[in-house]
TIVO-2410 file (N, C-alpha, C; in nm, 3 decimals):
# residues 60
REC num residu      c1      c2      c3 atome chaine
REC   1      M   5.614  -7.739   2.270     N      A
REC   1      M   5.616  -7.605   2.324    CA      A
REC   1      M   5.486  -7.536   2.286     C      A
REC   2      A   5.423  -7.472   2.383     N      A
REC   2      A   5.298  -7.400   2.360    CA      A
REC   2      A   5.326  -7.266   2.293     C      A
REC   3      T   5.235  -7.226   2.208     N      A
REC   3      T   5.245  -7.097   2.140    CA      A
REC   3      T   5.128  -7.011   2.183     C      A
REC   4      P   5.153  -6.905   2.260     N      A
REC   4      P   5.041  -6.819   2.298    CA      A
REC   4      P   4.989  -6.741   2.178     C      A
REC   5      T   4.859  -6.726   2.173     N      A
REC   5      T   4.794  -6.653   2.065    CA      A
REC   5      T   4.695  -6.555   2.125     C      A
REC   6      V   4.697  -6.431   2.075     N      A
REC   6      V   4.606  -6.329   2.125    CA      A
REC   6      V   4.534  -6.266   2.006     C      A
REC   7      P   4.422  -6.325   1.965     N      A
REC   7      P   4.346  -6.263   1.856    CA      A
REC   7      P   4.254  -6.154   1.908     C      A
REC   8      K   4.221  -6.060   1.821     N      A
REC   8      K   4.128  -5.952   1.856    CA      A
REC   8      K   4.011  -5.960   1.759     C      A
REC   9      F   3.890  -5.950   1.813     N      A
REC   9      F   3.769  -5.957   1.732    CA      A
REC   9      F   3.690  -5.829   1.749     C      A
REC  10      G   3.614  -5.793   1.648     N      A
REC  10      G   3.531  -5.675   1.654    CA      A
REC  10      G   3.407  -5.693   1.740     C      A
REC  11      A   3.374  -5.818   1.769     N      A
REC  11      A   3.257  -5.848   1.852    CA      A
REC  11      A   3.289  -5.970   1.939     C      A
REC  12      S   3.226  -5.978   2.054     N      A
REC  12      S   3.253  -6.090   2.145    CA      A
REC  12      S   3.212  -6.224   2.084     C      A
REC  13      R   3.118  -6.222   1.996     N      A
REC  13      R   3.075  -6.348   1.933    CA      A
REC  13      R   3.180  -6.405   1.840     C      A
REC  14      G   3.274  -6.324   1.797     N      A
REC  14      G   3.383  -6.374   1.713    CA      A
REC  14      G   3.465  -6.478   1.786     C      A
REC  15      A   3.495  -6.454   1.912     N      A
REC  15      A   3.571  -6.549   1.992    CA      A
REC  15      A   3.492  -6.678   2.013     C      A
REC  16      E   3.362  -6.665   2.035     N      A
REC  16      E   3.278  -6.783   2.053    CA      A
REC  16      E   3.274  -6.866   1.925     C      A
REC  17      A   3.271  -6.801   1.810     N      A
REC  17      A   3.270  -6.874   1.683    CA      A
REC  17      A   3.400  -6.950   1.662     C      A
REC  18      V   3.511  -6.889   1.698     N      A
REC  18      V   3.641  -6.956   1.685    CA      A
REC  18      V   3.645  -7.078   1.778     C      A
REC  19      E   3.598  -7.061   1.899     N      A
REC  19      E   3.596  -7.173   1.994    CA      A
REC  19      E   3.513  -7.289   1.938     C      A
REC  20      A   3.397  -7.260   1.884     N      A
REC  20      A   3.310  -7.364   1.828    CA      A
REC  20      A   3.378  -7.435   1.711     C      A
REC  21      T   3.457  -7.363   1.634     N      A
REC  21      T   3.528  -7.421   1.522    CA      A
REC  21      T   3.642  -7.511   1.569     C      A
REC  22      Q   3.711  -7.470   1.674     N      A
REC  22      Q   3.831  -7.543   1.716    CA      A
REC  22      Q   3.803  -7.661   1.808     C      A
REC  23      L   3.688  -7.667   1.872     N      A
REC  23      L   3.658  -7.780   1.958    CA      A
REC  23      L   3.661  -7.914   1.883     C      A
REC  24      P   3.605  -7.923   1.762     N      A
REC  24      P   3.616  -8.050   1.689    CA      A
REC  24      P   3.762  -8.086   1.657     C      A
REC  25      W   3.846  -7.985   1.633     N      A
REC  25      W   3.988  -8.013   1.607    CA      A
REC  25      W   4.053  -8.074   1.729     C      A
REC  26      Q   4.014  -8.026   1.847     N      A
REC  26      Q   4.069  -8.081   1.970    CA      A
REC  26      Q   4.025  -8.226   1.987     C      A
REC  27      K   3.901  -8.255   1.960     N      A
REC  27      K   3.850  -8.391   1.974    CA      A
REC  27      K   3.923  -8.487   1.879     C      A
REC  28      R   3.962  -8.438   1.763     N      A
REC  28      R   4.037  -8.520   1.667    CA      A
REC  28      R   4.187  -8.518   1.695     C      A
REC  29      E   4.226  -8.450   1.804     N      A
REC  29      E   4.364  -8.438   1.848    CA      A
REC  29      E   4.455  -8.372   1.744     C      A
REC  30      L   4.398  -8.278   1.669     N      A
REC  30      L   4.477  -8.199   1.575    CA      A
REC  30      L   4.543  -8.082   1.646     C      A
REC  31      I   4.482  -8.038   1.756     N      A
REC  31      I   4.537  -7.933   1.841    CA      A
REC  31      I   4.521  -7.976   1.985     C      A
REC  32      K   4.599  -7.918   2.072     N      A
REC  32      K   4.587  -7.947   2.215    CA      A
REC  32      K   4.543  -7.819   2.285     C      A
REC  33      V   4.436  -7.829   2.360     N      A
REC  33      V   4.381  -7.714   2.430    CA      A
REC  33      V   4.427  -7.720   2.575     C      A
REC  34      R   4.488  -7.613   2.621     N      A
REC  34      R   4.535  -7.608   2.759    CA      A
REC  34      R   4.450  -7.513   2.842     C      A
REC  35      E   4.440  -7.388   2.805     N      A
REC  35      E   4.353  -7.293   2.874    CA      A
REC  35      E   4.336  -7.169   2.786     C      A
REC  36      A   4.233  -7.092   2.815     N      A
REC  36      A   4.207  -6.971   2.738    CA      A
REC  36      A   4.126  -6.873   2.821     C      A
REC  37      T   4.128  -6.751   2.779     N      A
REC  37      T   4.051  -6.647   2.844    CA      A
REC  37      T   3.990  -6.558   2.738     C      A
REC  38      V   3.865  -6.522   2.759     N      A
REC  38      V   3.798  -6.426   2.672    CA      A
REC  38      V   3.774  -6.300   2.754     C      A
REC  39      V   3.830  -6.189   2.709     N      A
REC  39      V   3.813  -6.061   2.776    CA      A
REC  39      V   3.729  -5.973   2.686     C      A
REC  40      T   3.621  -5.918   2.741     N      A
REC  40      T   3.537  -5.825   2.664    CA      A
REC  40      T   3.551  -5.686   2.724     C      A
REC  41      W   3.546  -5.588   2.637     N      A
REC  41      W   3.561  -5.449   2.679    CA      A
REC  41      W   3.455  -5.366   2.606     C      A
REC  42      P   3.339  -5.347   2.669     N      A
REC  42      P   3.235  -5.266   2.605    CA      A
REC  42      P   3.287  -5.126   2.572     C      A
REC  43      Q   3.244  -5.071   2.461     N      A
REC  43      Q   3.294  -4.941   2.415    CA      A
REC  43      Q   3.271  -4.830   2.515     C      A
REC  44      D   3.164  -4.835   2.592     N      A
REC  44      D   3.136  -4.727   2.687    CA      A
REC  44      D   3.194  -4.752   2.827     C      A
REC  45      A   3.268  -4.861   2.845     N      A
REC  45      A   3.324  -4.895   2.977    CA      A
REC  45      A   3.464  -4.837   2.993     C      A
REC  46      M   3.500  -4.808   3.118     N      A
REC  46      M   3.634  -4.758   3.149    CA      A
REC  46      M   3.739  -4.869   3.153     C      A
REC  47      K   3.695  -4.992   3.178     N      A
REC  47      K   3.787  -5.105   3.185    CA      A
REC  47      K   3.717  -5.230   3.134     C      A
REC  48      P   3.794  -5.334   3.100     N      A
REC  48      P   3.732  -5.456   3.048    CA      A
REC  48      P   3.660  -5.534   3.157     C      A
REC  49      K   3.570  -5.622   3.112     N      A
REC  49      K   3.503  -5.713   3.205    CA      A
REC  49      K   3.604  -5.820   3.245     C      A
REC  50      P   3.593  -5.872   3.368     N      A
REC  50      P   3.686  -5.979   3.409    CA      A
REC  50      P   3.676  -6.098   3.313     C      A
REC  51      P   3.787  -6.162   3.287     N      A
REC  51      P   3.784  -6.276   3.194    CA      A
REC  51      P   3.709  -6.394   3.254     C      A
REC  52      R   3.655  -6.473   3.165     N      A
REC  52      R   3.591  -6.597   3.206    CA      A
REC  52      R   3.678  -6.713   3.157     C      A
REC  53      A   3.686  -6.817   3.233     N      A
REC  53      A   3.772  -6.930   3.197    CA      A
REC  53      A   3.725  -6.991   3.066     C      A
REC  54      R   3.816  -7.016   2.978     N      A
REC  54      R   3.786  -7.076   2.848    CA      A
REC  54      R   3.896  -7.175   2.812     C      A
REC  55      L   3.929  -7.182   2.687     N      A
REC  55      L   4.027  -7.277   2.638    CA      A
REC  55      L   4.146  -7.206   2.576     C      A
REC  56      T   4.265  -7.262   2.593     N      A
REC  56      T   4.382  -7.215   2.522    CA      A
REC  56      T   4.420  -7.323   2.422     C      A
REC  57      I   4.455  -7.283   2.305     N      A
REC  57      I   4.481  -7.379   2.200    CA      A
REC  57      I   4.626  -7.372   2.159     C      A
REC  58      S   4.689  -7.488   2.154     N      A
REC  58      S   4.825  -7.498   2.104    CA      A
REC  58      S   4.832  -7.618   2.011     C      A
REC  59      T   4.919  -7.614   1.913     N      A
REC  59      T   4.933  -7.726   1.821    CA      A
REC  59      T   5.010  -7.837   1.889     C      A
REC  60      P   4.983  -7.963   1.853     N      A
REC  60      P   5.054  -8.076   1.917    CA      A
REC  60      P   5.199  -8.081   1.879     C      A
***
C-alpha cells in the first residue's frame, strides 16, 4: 500500500535535495518511487506555479 507524503520546505531547493538523497535508495530498491509533484509558491505570487512531474516515493 502506498503512503502519500506531503512535506513542506522553506525553499524550493529543499525538495530537490530530498530527491537527490532518495534516488540512490530507489536504485537499491529500498523504496519504490511511483510519482511526485513539486509545487512552488513564490511569496509575492497570488497562486502557486503549476507542478512539474517528479517522483513519488513509497516504501516497498
